[in-house]
N, C-alpha and C positions, 0 to 999 in steps of 0.2 A: 504494500500500500504506500501511497505517496502523501506526504504531509508538507505543510509550509513552515510550521514553527517548532516541529520536533523532528528528530532523526530516529529511525528504528533499525534494528538489526536482529536477525535470528540465526543462531548457530544450531542447526538441526542435529549435529553430532553430539553436542553437549546438552542440548535442550534449554539453553539460556537465551532469553530474549532481552534486548537492551533498548531503552528509550532515553534519548538525550534531549533535554529542553534546549531549544536553539534560538535564543534571543540574546546573545552575549553582550551586544551593545546596550541593552536595557537591563543588564544583570539578570537575564532570563525571567523578567517580570511575567507574572502569571495572568495574562489577558484571558478573556472569555474564549477567544478563538483558540489559544494554546490549550486551555483546559479541556475544551471540546475535543481537540485532536488527541490529547492525552487519554481522555476517557475512551475514545474510539479505539486507540491502540491497545489499551488494557483489555477492552472487550474482545478485540481480535485475538490477542495472544492467549487470553484465558480460554478461548474456544478451540485452540489448536492442541490436540493430544500430545504433540511432540514437546511442547513447552513445559518445563518443570520449575522454572524460576524466572522472575523478571527483575532487572536492575534499572533503576531510574537515576540519572545524573544530570548535571548542568554543563552546557558548552562553555569552554573558555577557561575554566578553573578558578575564576575570581568569585563566582557565585553559583551555588546550587540553584537558588532562586531568591532574588532580593525582595520578594513580596508580591502582592497583587499589583496590577497595573493601575496606579493611582490616577494617572491622567484619564484613563477609561472610566474609573469609578466616580470621579469628581462630579460629574453631571447627573448622576443617578438620583432618583427620588425614592422615598419610602414605598409609594404605590408601585413603582416599577420593580423594585426589589421583591416585593411581596408577590406580585402577579407573575414575574418571571421565575420565581423560586430561586433567586440569585444565590450562587455558590452551590446550593444543594443540587441543582439541576445538572451541573457538569463537573463537580469536584468529588463527590462522595464515591464515585465509581472506583477510585483507587483504594479506598478503605474497604469497599465491598468485594474486591477481587478475591476469589477463593484460592488462587495459587499464591505461593510465597513471593513476597516482594522485598527488595533491598533498596534503600536510598543510599547512594554514595555521595556524601556531602563534601565538596571542596569549596572553600570560601564562605560567603554569606548564605545563611538560610534564615531569612528574616520574615516575620509576619506570615503571609501565606506560604512562603517557602519553608519555614519551620513547621507549619501545619501540614504541608504536603509530605515532608519527611516523616512526620509522626503518623501519617496514614499508612506508611509502609510497615512491614513486619519487623525489619531490622534496619538500624541506621549505623553505617560505618562512616568514619570521618577522617579526612586529612588533618594534619597538624594545624593547618591554616583555617580550619572551620570556625565559624562564629554563628551561634544560635540566638535568636531573639524574637520578642513579640513587641515591637516598638509602636504599635498602633496608637497608644495613648498620646504620643507626640503629635498626632494629627487629630486629636479629640475623637478617635475611633476606639473600638475594642476588637479583639480577635473575633472573627466570624466563621472560621472554618475548623473549629475545634480547639483553638489555642488555649482557652481557659479550662477546657475539659480534659483533653488528652495530656496536656502539659502537667496539670495538677496530679493526675493519676500516675504519671511517669516519674516526676521529681519531687512531689509533695507540695502542700499548700503554701508554706512560707516562701520557698524559692519561686514558685509560680506567681505568687502575689508580687514578689519583688520584681520579677521580669516584666509582668504585665502592667504594674503601676509606675515603675520608673523607666521602663524601656531599655534597661541594661542588657547586655549580651553575655552569653556564656562562651568561654573558650572551649576548644575541643577537649582539653584536659578536664575542665570543670564538668562538661557534659558527660564525660566518661565516668567521673567519680560519682555523679548523681544518677547514673543508670539510663540517661537519655540515649546514649550511643553504646554499642556493644564493643567496638574496637576503634582505636586511633592509630594511624600509621603515618610515616612521612608522606607528604602530599603526592609526590611523584609515584608512590606505590599504591595509591588508593584504588585505582581502577583494577589493578591486578588482584588486589585483595578482594574487592567486590565480586569480580568475575570468578575467582577461585571459590569463594563461598557459594556463589550461585551454581557453579558446576557441581559442587559437593551436594547441595540440596537437590539439584535436578537429577543426581544419580540415584536418589532414594526412590522408593515406591511413591508414585505421584498421588495415589489415593490416600495413603497413610500420611504423607506430608500435609495434604489438605485437612485431614482430620486433626493432626497435631495443631495446625494453625487455628482451627475452630476451637479446640480445647483451651489453648493458651488465651485466646481472645475472650473466651467465656470467663476466665479468671478476673478480668477487669470489669465485667458487666453484671456479675451475680454475686451472691454470698458464697462463702467457702463451702457450705454443705451442698448448695446447688451446683457449684462448680465441680466438686468431687463426684457428685452423682453423674453429671454430664461426662466427665472423664471416664468413670467406671463403665457407663453404657457404651461409650465410644470404644473403650478397650474390649468389651465383650463383643461388639459388632465387628471389630477388625478380624476376628477369627473366621468370619464368613468370606474373607477375601482370599483370592489365590496367592497374592503376594505374601501375606502373613504365613501361609502354609509353606511357600517356597523359601521364605527367609529362615524359618525354623529348620526346615529340611536341609538347606544349604549349610547352616551352622553345624548341625549334627554330622553332616558329611564332609565338613571342613573344606568347603569350596565357595567361591563367590556366588552370590544369588543372581538369578536371571529374572528380572521383573517383567511381568506382563501388564503391570499397572491396572490390574483387575481385582 
């Protein structure tokens, strides 16, 4: 598929799909057109059986995404936002993707950029990464999950600090708070992200999707409900051919051969 504001690639050998936000002159600002293209690409890759993991990154290295496109937003009204279902209509598809997603953050991930990264399942960062929700500086507040996901990921006090003062987290701070899973030298970031994606894509696709559902459930339910969800998912995986193959391969001391069924 051809896009104007993103670049896509699929490695059918490894099962890794890549999406690159491609507005480097605007710090990859998240316009409605870009987010529509991103949603369409996620939809496309999610529907391809060969895809096991999706990596999202920003072109140029200076910014993953510097935020929503403020010039585009400035003229919007409340009635427009409500009628158009602004943000919900073309942003949440990333969070709803059933296949594992990785955000590879180099440079700034601010406002909508930070929110987009948090919609992914794993965030890895270059040492130059900066995370922030500076909407307060424009008399705005986060609108794509910044007050909600950020609070769940790093806690109330630090989330309040970031959202009320507009201060940014360094990559090292984000790692210490659990916002990102790994930090590497910036020039090694994409190698790390793609290697992680290859590892994930090499697993049983169905089981990986179930793991994603189970971990996400931990953020949205009580502990008892989450454990019950996990238990039922664990029970159900015994109905899959891949689980049978995985256990058989282990007992036979050989690599498994997944059918993804």
